[in-house]
Structure formats: structure tokens, C-alpha cells
N, C-alpha and C positions, 0 to 999 in steps of 0.2 A: 504494500501499497504506499501511495508515494506521501509524506509527511511536509508540510510549509513550514519551508526555512525560513529565517531572517534573509533578506534583501532578494527576495521573491514576491511580496505582500507588503502592504504597508504593516507596522508594529502589530497595529489591533486583529490580524488575520493572524499573527503566528501563537495567540492563546486562545483556551477554549473558551465559549462564547458561555454566560451566564443562563444557568437554569431558568432564572426569571422570566415570565413574558412582560411584554411591552402594557402599558397601560395608556391607554386614549383618554385624552382631557380635549377633548371634542365632549360635546354633548347629544348631538346629532349629524346626521349625513352634511358634508358642507355643499355649498351652492352650488352653481355655475361659476362665480367669480372664482372663488376656492379653488373648483376640482382644474377650472383651466390654467390657474397660476401653479397649482400643483404637478398638474402636465407637464406643464412650461419645465418648471424644476427638472422632473423626471427628464428630458429632453437631454436639457442640459447636461446634467448630469450624465447621460449616456454618451453624447458626444465626444464629454469629457474622457470615457472612460476607453472610446475607441481609439480615441487619440496617445494612449498613455498616463492617464494622469494616475498617479497612486491617490491623490487626494480623494477623484472621483469612485476609486475601489474602495477605499477605508469607508465614504458616506455610506457606499453599499452595503458595507459589511455590515455598521455600526445600526442598519434601519433594519435587515434582514438576517441576522446572525441567529439571535433567539429563537424565530419559524423554523427555520432551516436545520438547527441542533435539533429540538422538538423533534422535525418529521423524521430524521435520520434516527432519534428513540425510538420511535412507535417503528419504524420498520423494522428497526435491530431488538429493540426489547435489554439494549445494552447502554447505559450510558459511557462506557469509555468509549467502546467501538462508537458510541455517535460523534463522538470527540474528536473522533479520526478522521470520521467519516465527511462532517461537519469543515472541519479543515481542508481536508482535501477538495470538496466540492468549492471551497473559493479558492484554492488553487489554480480548477480549473476555469474558474470564472477568470481571473487574471490572464490566464494562457490564450483562452477563447474571447479574449474584449472587443476584439474587430467586430465576432460575430454576434453581440450585444442584440436582443431583440425585445421590443417592448408591444405587449398586448392592450391594448386600453389603458392606454398610461402609463403602463406597470413594468418595469424588471422582474415581478415577481413568478410569473409562469416561467421564465425564462430559467430562474436562478432553480424553482423548482425539479426543472424537466434536466439539470446537469445535477443536482442530488438525488434524483430517480435512477439513473445511470451508475452514479457513484454506490448506489445501495441496491443496486440490481447486479455490479461484479461482486461487489462483495459477500452479498447473501450466496451466490453460486458458487464463491469460493469456498463458501465454509462447507454446502452443500456436498460439494467434491472432496473435502476435506473427511467430514463424516462419513461419505462413503467409503475413503481409504481405510479409514480408519476399522469401520466395519468389517471390512474385507480380512483387516489385520486381526481380527479381533481384540482389537483394543479399547478398554475400558480405563476414561478418564478417573480419575477420584475425585472427590465431588469436592467444592468449595465448602467449610462452616459457613464464608456470610452467606451463601447463595441459602442456604437450609435455613438462615434466619431470617434472610429476606420474603422468603415463600412463605413464612409465616406471617407477615403482612397481608391483612386482607386486600389490601387495595393493589398491591403487587400480585396478590394469586388473580384476581378479576382479571387486571391487563394483562396477563399471562394465558389463561382464557380466552381473552380475546385475538390477542396473538394466534395466540394456534389454531382457533377459528378460521379467524384471517390468510393464517399458512398454508389451509388446507385449499383454496383457491387458487385458480390458474395465477400466473405472477403476472401477467398482463390485466388480470381482474386486479388484482391487491392493489396497485400501482395508480389504478382509477378511485378504488375504495380509501383508501390511502391520503390522495391528494382531495378528493370534494368533501367525505364524512369526516377526513379528521384536520386536515390544512384548512377547508373553506373555501375550496378554489369553484369557480364559477365551472361550467360545459365548457364555457369558452376558453378560459384558464386553461382548463386541465387540457383540453385539445390541443393548444398550443407545447404546452407541457410535455405532450407525448407523442408531439407531433403526430394525430391522427385527426380523424374527420369528428365533428360533435354528435353526429350520430350512431357513432362506434361508441362512444361515451357515455351517451344514454342505453347504448344497448348493453354493456358491459356492467355498467350500474344496477341495473334492472338484475342481471342474473346474479349480480354479488347479494343484492336484496333478496332474492328468493331463496339463495343456498343458505344465505346465514338465519333465513326465518326458518328453514326445514330443518337445520343443525337443531336450531333451539327448542324445535316441538317434539324432535327426536328424544333430547336429553329430559324433557318435562316429561315424556310417557316414560323413559327409565326409569325398574323402583328403587 
């Protein structure tokens, strides 16, 4: 896995983003003037990033690091993995800065698209490693810290959700995570995954149907 090194990105991107979410200070949706001003600001930041501005990169990092960090955790179930994956995501953002895209005046879908690819590669690597261990009949010793964490109800429920989602097809997992966990619109999700909006709708419908069926089956079990 690529790690962020000093000199490649602004200093802020070399450390793990905080776990806490962002608090919106506004009390309602922005008006037309505010939206225009915000989109102009985003476009200006994007233009500067394309030209290699590290200040623009730092602005994008500060604005979206928490969300990308949380998304990576939701995809992997591991804060330590999320830390590395978020760092790798912003490293890829910097490397691909000339290809940055806006969707409805935001770079967020583009960032989630990169994070999705980074997480996808990580999870595939884990699956290959797990398969190799199974073939060699190796069993790793459980970490006592994981046993403690497993007793925490919130972690248990989150893991159950991850397990259910993990049974879905990979492409369906990505739609589920972006729409139901990250709150992206159908249009933003389509842009992030580079697929038609209609495909996003059909995949999400399939996800909901499969998760509903799994829940019904659990309730029927004695």
C-alpha cells in the first residue's frame, strides 16, 4: 500500500484525519446567491489544484478528510486500515490533480470515486491473503483487543451490518456505501463510479431487496 510521504502533499495530508464529523454552522439550505458563491469558490480551487497548487490541495483535504476517513472505515471496519486508505486516497488525488472533476459544483463525488478504487483494491488484497491462509491452513491468533471490542454492542451491530453488506456483490456494496452511508445523490454516485444513473437505481433496489430478505430470514430463525 502506498503511504503518504512528506514532500508529496501538504503537511496536513501526512497525518491521520480526526474521527469527529464536521458541524454545519448554517441553519438551513443556502440561497441562490450563496450557492453561486460556493460553486465559484470550488471552481477556483479546482483550477488552482489542476495547476499544482498545494494550498488548493490542502483546502480540499481539510474540507473532505473526515468524510473520506469515515467512508474508508465503513468499507473496511478498521480504523487503522481507514487511516492508511484515506492517506492513500489523497495521495492519488494529488497525483491525479489534472483530472479533477466537479459534479454539481462539488469535487466530493470525484473524491469518493478515488476512495472507492483504493478500498476496492485493499479489500481484494485482503481476500486474496485470506484465501492463501486458508489453503495453507494457517490460523491467526485472535487479538485480545478485538475480543474486548467485540463485547461493545455498538461495534457488534456495526460488524453485523458489515457482514450483511459484505455478502453483496462488490459493485452493489459500493452503491450501498455511497448512497446510504455517505449520503451521495444518485447523480453524484453515478459520477463517482462512472456508471449511468439508471444503473445506480437498479443496484440500490437490488441491495435493499437482498438486505430485507436477509433480515426476514434472521427473524424467522429460532
